[in-house]
DRENVEX-679459 format. One line per field, with one value per residue (C-alpha): residue number from 1; x, y, z. Coordinates in nm, 4 decimals. Example, Ala and Ser with C-alpha at 12.3 -4.5 7.8 and 13.67 -1.06 7.14 Angstrom:
// DRENVEX-679459
seq	c(1;2)
east	c(1.2300;1.3670)
north	c(-0.4500;-0.1060)
up	c(0.7800;0.7140)
// end
This chain:
// DRENVEX-679459
seq	c(1;2;3;4;5;6;7;8;9;10;11;12;13;14;15;16;17;18;19;20;21;22;23;24;25;26;27;28;29;30;31;32;33;34;35;36;37;38;39;40;41;42;43;44;45;46;47;48;49;50;51;52;53;54;55;56;57;58;59;60;61;62;63;64;65;66;67;68;69;70;71;72;73;74;75;76;77;78;79;80;81;82;83;84;85;86;87;88;89;90)
east	c(-1.7112;-1.6470;-1.3124;-1.0842;-1.1600;-1.5363;-1.5331;-1.5521;-1.3294;-1.0434;-1.0741;-0.7282;-0.5678;-0.2381;0.0299;0.3428;0.6297;0.9919;1.3289;1.6479;2.0019;2.0699;2.3980;2.4876;2.5236;2.8965;2.9418;3.0143;2.8737;3.1382;3.0964;2.7181;2.7065;2.9422;2.7251;2.4099;2.5662;2.6837;2.3400;2.1692;2.4053;2.3300;1.9548;1.9906;2.1591;1.9255;1.9157;1.8431;1.5801;1.4117;1.4176;1.2578;0.9948;0.9030;0.8446;0.6246;0.8796;1.0077;1.3515;1.3001;1.5992;1.6354;1.9590;2.0458;1.8753;1.5547;1.5469;1.5907;1.2966;1.0863;1.1683;1.0796;0.7447;0.6556;0.7497;0.5339;0.2403;0.2339;0.3017;-0.0187;-0.2152;-0.0763;-0.1350;-0.4861;-0.5765;-0.4770;-0.2472;0.0077;0.3127;0.3029)
north	c(21.2070;20.8633;20.6929;20.6883;20.3199;20.3909;20.6514;20.5308;20.8161;20.7222;20.3443;20.1919;20.5169;20.4598;20.7042;20.6773;20.9078;20.8202;20.9862;20.9006;21.0022;21.1105;21.1579;21.2534;20.9704;21.0450;20.9062;20.5627;20.2251;20.1284;20.4444;20.4343;20.0770;20.1582;20.4503;20.2395;19.9617;20.2076;20.3694;20.0294;19.9274;20.2474;20.1924;19.8428;19.9729;19.9017;20.2627;20.3991;20.1335;20.2093;20.5833;20.5279;20.3067;20.5690;20.8183;20.5713;20.5077;20.1888;20.1567;19.9248;19.7291;19.8625;19.8489;20.1310;19.9632;19.8895;20.2475;20.3819;20.1631;20.3052;20.6620;20.5810;20.4222;20.7099;20.9682;20.7964;20.7447;21.0969;21.2408;21.0788;21.2141;21.5650;21.5714;21.4282;21.6885;21.9802;22.1200;22.3676;22.5214;22.8927)
up	c(37.7466;37.5969;37.6429;37.3414;37.2763;37.2885;37.0137;36.6548;36.5346;36.7665;36.7742;36.7502;36.8614;37.0367;37.1364;37.3418;37.4153;37.3659;37.3710;37.1945;37.1271;36.7706;36.5875;36.2324;35.9786;35.9599;36.3131;36.1689;36.2597;36.5182;36.7265;36.6865;36.8142;37.1025;37.2123;37.1823;37.3911;37.6583;37.6785;37.6990;37.9793;38.1710;38.1304;38.2758;38.5922;38.8851;39.0086;38.6608;38.5908;38.9245;38.8575;38.5177;38.6769;38.9395;38.6575;38.4699;38.1957;38.0434;37.8908;37.5944;37.4704;37.1173;36.9243;36.6836;36.3864;36.5799;36.7097;36.3559;36.2488;36.5346;36.4307;36.0686;36.1639;36.3958;36.1329;35.8712;36.1076;36.2479;35.9037;35.7764;36.0727;36.0313;35.6547;35.6978;35.9588;35.7394;36.0087;35.8853;36.0441;35.9791)
// end
């Protein structure tokens, strides 16, 4: 079986997993930014960072706006793949 990079149909294929904390838009910018800062601080704690590392995870430093951009890009990208594949949720 060829590696993903060796197959013409999957050349450029890239996937990663991520998790996030979501809140309704009504949360307000100040509270959103406070939560994001608190989460970022927790992820920088040496014991948390080490635990993430042992599980093979990275904790990227994304503020709320950058995370929203990531979600938008992922939604658009996977939406194209799903629509192009003809997959349907029944």
